[in-house]
N, C-alpha and C positions, 0 to 999 in steps of 0.2 A: 284528285287533285287536293291537297291540304287547304282548306278555308285560310284567307289570309289573318283574319281575326286569330285564328288559332297558332299560326306560327308568330305572331305577335305576342300571344300568352305565353307560349313556351319560351320565346327571348327574354320576356320580362322575369318570368320565374327563373331562368338560368341566371341572370343578372343580379336577382335579388339573394339567389342561393352564395353568389361569389359575394356580394356586398357583405352577407349577413353571418359570414365565415367569422368565428371569434378566436381571440388567441389559444384557446384551449383546443378548437377544432384544428387548427395548424400544429400545435404541439403534439396532438394524437396522431396526425398524419403522418409526422415526421418519426415518431416514435414507433408507428406500425410499420413503415416502409424499412427503416433500421432494421427492425428484427427480422423481416422478410429477407432481405439481402444477406444478411448473416447467416440464417438457414439456408439459401441456395447456395452459398458458397459452401457452407458446411455437408450439405447434401453432395455437391460435386466432388469434394476431398473425400467423403466417405465412399464414393464410388470409383474413385481413382481417374476423374475425367478433369480436363481443364476447362475453366470458364471461357464462353465464347460469346460471341455478339453482345446483346443489350445487356445479359447478364455479367459479362465482364466489365462493360462500361459501368453500369450501376454499381458494382462493387468497387472499381476505381474511383467513380464520383463519391461514394460513401466515405471512403478511406480518407480522401483529398478534404469531404468536409469536415470530418472528426479531427482529423490533423490541424487544420488551417483556420477553423473557425473561431472567430473571436467570441467571447459570449455575450459582450455587450451588443455585439451586431447580430447575434441569433436571438437576443431577448427584442431588440428594436423590430426584427421580421415578425416575430411572433404578435406583438402589439400593434403593429401598423401595417404589415404586409408589404414593407418597404424597406432600405437600408442597402447599405455597401454591398452586402452578400446575397442578397436576394436572388439574383442571377444565378449564383452557385446553388443554392438551395432549392429553387424551381428545377433546374437542371436535374438535380438528383431526383426531386420527386416526381418528375414527368417520366425518366428514363425507368425508375424503379416501379412506379404507377402502372407500366404498361406488362409488367411480368407478371405471369400466374404464381400465386404462393403456392408452397408446397402443401401436399394434400396429406391428410391423415398425419398431421404432424404430432407426435409422441416424444418429442425430444425434452432434454433437461429444462429448457426455458418454458416450455407448455406445461410441464411437471410442475415446477416450482411455481408458476404464476398461480394454476389451479389451488396448491396447497395454501399458498398465501391468501387468496381471494376467501378462502373458506375459513381462515384462523379467526376465532373467536377473539383474540387480544385485538383484532385490528376495529373493533367497535364499530363506529361510523365512519371509519375513514372510507374516503370515494375510491371506486376501482379504477378510475381513468388511469392513463399512462402507463398500466403494469407491462405493455410491450416494451416499453425503454428499460425497465429492469429486467426483462427477460433477453433484451440484446446484449447489455452489460453482463448479464449472469452467464450468457452461452458463449460469450466471446471470452471471457475470463476463465470459465471453467475448463474448457478443451485446451487452453494455453498453448497451442500451436503458433498462432498469428505473432505478428511484431509487437513486443511487449508495449512500445509506446502506444501503439494503437489500442491496445487493452487497457491501458491507464488512461488514455485522453478521452476514451468513449465514455467515462464516468463523469468527467466534466462537461462532456457534451450532452448527456441526458439529464444532468444535474440542471443545466441551463434550461433544458424543456420544462423541467418542472417535475420531471419522473422522480418516484421514489427510489433512493438507492441504500441508505442506512436504516437500522431497525427502528430509528426515530421516526424516519420519513415514513416507514411501513406501519407505523403504531404499535412494534413489537418492542419498544425501548425496555420496558421492565421484565422481558421474558427471559427466563434463565436458559442455560447451557442445555440441560436435560431437556426443555420444550423444544429448542431448536433442534436437537437430535431428533426428536420424535416427528418434527417436521421433514426433517431430512430424509428419513426413514421412509416417509410417505410418498414423497417426492421422488426417491428413487423407485419404488413400488410401480410408480407411475409411469416410469421414463423407459423406453425401449433400450437395446444393448447398442452402446455407443463405441466408436474406435478409439475412444478413450477413457480412462477411469471414469465411470459415474456411479459409484456405491454411494450408500448412506454418507460415510465420511466425506465422501467427495463433495456432496451436495452441501453438507456442513460448513465444509472448509471456503467453499465458494461464496456461501452465507457471510460468513463471518470476514471474509477478505472483503468484499464488497463493503461490507459495514465501516472497516477499519479505513480503506481508502477514501470511501465517500465522507465519511467524517472529518478526513484530514483536507479533502479537495474542498468541502462545502463548509468547513472551519466551525464543525459542530463540536469538536471534542480537541482537548488540549493536555499540557502537563497535569493541570489540576485534575482534569476527569480520570487520567490514568493513576494519577497519586490516590483519589479516593479508592478506587479498585485496589491497591496494594494495602490501604490502610485499614480496609475491610476484612482482612484476612486474620485468621488466629495466630499466625506466625508473626504478624506484624504487632499484634495485642501483645505479645511475650517481650518484645524488645522495646515497646515504646517508652517505658520509664526510663531506660539507659538512654535513648534518643533525647528525651526530654531534659536529660540532666548533663548533657553533654556540654562542657566547657565551650565559648566561642572558638571556632576555629572556620577556615576558609578553605573550601574544597574544590580542587579542579581536576577537570576531565580533558584529555589530551588525546586525541586519537582522528580517525578517519571517517567516512560516510556512517559507519554504524555507531559512532558518536554524535555526527553533526545534526542536529536537531532539525535542519532544513530540508533533510532528505524525506522523499514521499512515501517510504515504506511504513511509516508508524505514525500516528496523530502526534505522540512525543517521543523522543528517545530517552533513554536510561537516565543520562544525567540530567535532564529536565524533569522527569518525574521525581528524581532525589529531591532536586531542588524546590520542587512543589511540596513535597511531605515534610521539608524542614521550615518553610515558610509557614506552615500550619503548626507544627509541634515545637520548634525551637528556632524561632528567628534570629538567633545569635549566631547561628551556624550558617554561613553562605556559601552559596555554591556558583561555580561559572563554567560555561562549557567551551573549550577551545578546539572542538574537532571541526574538521575541515575535509568535505567529501574530495575523494581523489588523492588525499596526501599518502605518500609513503612514508616510512622511517626519516629518510634523509629530507625531504620536504619538511616534515613536522620540526626537525631538528633546526632547519634554516629560519623557521618563523618562532621558535619558542620562546626567545627573548621579549617579543614584542607582545605574543599572545598568552603566554603563560606565566613567565618570569616577572613582567611587571604587574601581574593581577596578584602577586605575594601572596601563592597558596602554601597552606600548611600541610597539606596532605593533596597529592596528586596521582590519580588512577589513568593509566596509560594503556593504549589499546591500538598497535599499530601491527602489520603484517598482511593485511588483505592486499592492498597494491604493491607491496614489496615481493610478493612470489609471483606476481604477474607476469608473463612473457610478452603479451600483447604482440604475438607474431612474430617476436624476434628470437634469436637463439638463447639470449638469455634473459634472466629475472629482472624486473626493476631495480630491484637490490640484492645483490647476492648475500647469502647467509652469511659471509665473512663481514660483509659492510654493515649489514643489519646489527650483528652484534656489536661492532665499533660504535654506531649510531646509538644503540640503546645505551652503551656505557656512559658515552656523553649525555646523554639526556639525564640518566641518572645523576651523575657527577654535578652538573648545572644546577638541577634541583636539590642538591643537598647543600650546594654552596650557598644557599639563598635558604638554609633550616627547613627545607621542605621534606616531607617523608613520602619518596615515590612508591607507588603500587603497582606491581607489573601484573598484567593480565594476559596469558596466551591466547591467541586467536581461535575461534572455533573452526572447526574444518568446514569449509563452505561446500554444499553440496554440488555446485555447478563447476567447481574444478577438476579438473582431470590431468592425469598423467604427470607431465612436467610442472606445472603449477600445484598440483597437490602434493608433489613430494616437496617442492621447494617450501609451501608452507609448513610441513610438518618439520622440516629442518630449521625454518626459522624458530619455531616454537622450543626447538632442542636450543638452539642459539640462546634463546631469552632465558631459559632455565639456567644455562651456564651463567649467563648475567647474574641471576638472582642468585647463584651459588658463590660467585665469585666477590660480588659486593654485598652480599647479605642483606638484599632487600626484602621489602614485603612482597607477598605473592596472594592473588585471589585467581584461582583456577577456574573461572567460569566456562572456559572452552570444554572441560571435560563432562560438566554438567550438562551444558547446551547439547553437546553431542550425544549424550545419553537419551534427551529426548526425543520426540517426533520431528523428524526432518521437517516433514511437510507443514506443521504448527509453529517450528520455530523459525522458518524462513520464508520471506516474501514470494511474492508471485515470480518474482526473476532467480528464486534459488540462490542467490548472494547476499543480499542484505537481511539484516534480522527483522523478525516480523514482529508486531505489536506485544503477541504473547511474550516472545523472548524478551523484549524490553521490558515487560513487567516482571519476569522472573530475575532478570538481571538486576534491576533496581531494588527487587526484594533482599538478594543476595549481597549487594553493597550496602544497604543497610542494616542488614545483620552483622557485616563486618564492621561497620563503624561504630555498632552499638557496643563492641567488645575493646575499641581501642581505648588506650589510657595515655 
């Protein structure tokens, strides 16, 4: 029989341990269990078996937690062990906590954590919460699960205080060559996976998490990307011409690849161009009339209020990504013939207000297949016909984007342009503007 005083001592210690748990303890537990459940789900998929029992329940609770969790409620839980979402969080932690973690883990998450923990660039940075980084890294690297979940886990682990960006990791000054060395070391440490996990895949996953975390964490904006453009040798060659441009108002008109509110980059090319001119020649002003989801007909319907009223002198136009989509229907949103007519009307309206239209063919989106792809190619041919018939200016960024590495120039959904692509396009537009008279 256990003496009564010993039972009381054990109970006292248990209560003390619960009471003494800190916000960091709670954050670390959530990060650890998040990585565990992602690993278990990955392990089941690699073996071709379905999730069952408590593993299935924990996986479902995790997805629900990430998708529905309000960041302020999560921070309340971390700080006070209370709040409106405490029951949901505790349910996940209890269920996942009963599960046995995978043994002998040698996956990309473990590999990248190991390399980052040993990186001298991290200096005095603490090592806590790296499991959270591993969870986001693994979920985004394999790319099989729902895109929404892959994106929302970044906001989730940022709310936990986990590192996501290079700045968070203490790697803000690391150049691309050093990152590639880290990626090579991580790839060497990782076992073979049912998805691509070579050095370049590690490099891409690290940079994508950095860009996405910078956007969601509001660590980076158009000014930061403008500074990247302005640091290149190519920009220095055109700088005098940009500084000497006469006062002009530049507009950008298009869909989500123009719209700066989209998640795929900390800033889109119109806003990078805007930030550059704010630095080098404030007499040149820029506005962005991009709107996610628009096809050319929807753009035409709103152009008087969003473009014409802004009185542009030059307007860059990029439509086609939504026009070509069938969305499960027998016909595309905007057939090529109607697209041709829409673009003619857009050009005519701009010219009526003495604006110089610049047409830009749409990059071939890697996610598009079969009918959508063929329609997009037809739309670009129709756009070229508009150029020829109306003698408009033309900036063929599509050809140059599609010459590049698809995995670097498109975001994780393989539909929207990546930050690298926006930087590249901004540079080409600035080069184009440096030649105008």
